[in-house]
N, C-alpha and C positions, 0 to 999 in steps of 0.2 A: 467697782468689779474687783474682787480679789484674786480670783484665778480663772483663767479660760480652760475649760476641760475638753480634751480631744478624745474622741472615741467614736461618736456616732457619724454615720456618713450622710444623714439627710435630716430633715426637721425633726424637732423633739416635740412631741404633742403633750407629755405629762411628765411631772417630776414630783418627787415625795421625799422629806427627810424623816428619818428615824425620830423617835421621841426624845432621845438623848442628842440627837444632831450630828452623830458620828458617822452616819451612812446617809447616802443619796441615791434613790432609784430614779431611773428614767426611761423613757420608752417613746417610740415615734416611727416615723415612716420608713425607717431602715429595716423595720420587722424585728426589732432587738430590744430586750429589756437588759439595762445596764445598771450595775451597782458599783458606786464609788466610795471609797474611803475618805471622809472629809477631814480625818485627822491628818491626812497628807496634803491637804488643800493649799497650805502656805508654803510648801516646799515647792521649788521651781524646776523639778526634774521631769523630763518626758523621753519615752522610748520609742524606737522604731519597731514596728512590727515586722514579721517575716515579709509581707507584702510592701514594705517600705512606707506605709503610711505612719503617721506620728500619732501615738497613743499615750495618754496622760498616765503618769505612774499611779494616780489615784484609783484607775479603773481596776477593780478586783474580780469582778465576774461579768459574763456576758452570756445572755440566752437568747438564741435565734429562734424565731418561729419559722414554720414552713413558708407561708405566704400570708400572713395577718399582720396588718399595720397595728402597732399598738397605740391606742387611744388613752389608756387610763392606767396609772400605777399608784398605789397607795399603801402605806405601811399601816397595819393594824396596831391596836394598843399592845398585843402580845409581840410586836416586832416582827410579824410575818408580812410578806408583800403580796398584795392582789394586783392582778394585771388583767386588762381586758382589751380585746382587739377585733378587728373586722377582717375576715377573709375576703382575698381579692380574687375574683374569677378572671382568668386570663382566656381571652378567646383566640 
């Protein structure tokens, strides 16, 4: 293990690297797709968010769904990200 990335608040279901290996995208049970800059991965800095949680400096973007668990993320050959999830019905 080279680096522990902080940002997701629950289980990660899927991860994918870009073709050149500089970006990582992840998604999971926290209803969020996150984009990480792996060029920063060997640096040891972390930041605290306004809520006080620790967030890795490598985290470059975060996209929240309304209520869909993210089950699949994948980079295309054109460096676009596809994501798929399942909507959870709350009773």
